C-alpha angles and dihedrals in degrees: 000000000000090000091054093046091050091049092051092049092048091047091048092051092046093050092046092051091048093050093047089052093052093064094054089237090299096101127235123315108254114204110208097203092176088061102036106024121105141049127319125188138189128222115259108290125215130191100093132072089270131037113249140194125210119212133186123201114196108194126203093241096062095263121119140181131209112200129187115203113203097204109244095002110064145272134275121209128210108188123194143119135287134220131184129217115181107303093346129093122198123196116192114196111216141190120243090272092055098254118133113272099192139346114307123257114234125191136177118223117236110172108303093343136088112217114204119245103162138006141147102283093188089064105029102030133240097294115085119227118229113207130208121213112243113227121204114239117257114263118241117251114262104231091183093065095078103288109148124222 
């Protein structure tokens, strides 16, 4: 039994050391999905032949999708993953094999808005795109579920 206990302790110490080394001393990335998760949308953008709207979907499983709707013509999707760091959110678009497809988007959170800090200017132009978090409308109270009047 002592041999097994010693093996478990050694294994635990080794795993703890390996996990600590993976983070580069910065600790693990904690994704606060309650804070960041959901839909974000830009105002209608001009500048091209068609107006467009940029949307960001931040999923609860660390995946994300930037979509650009060309009003009346269609939508392009740029899937990837997201990571937070303090008040900043980074979304890295990726190919199907997980390699980066373009430069990452980086925004700073200010209230319910994301203010652009970095993006791929070759693809999205020189002007940054601020996004507003979309909030689902409140559901009406169900008075048939036992609420007394």
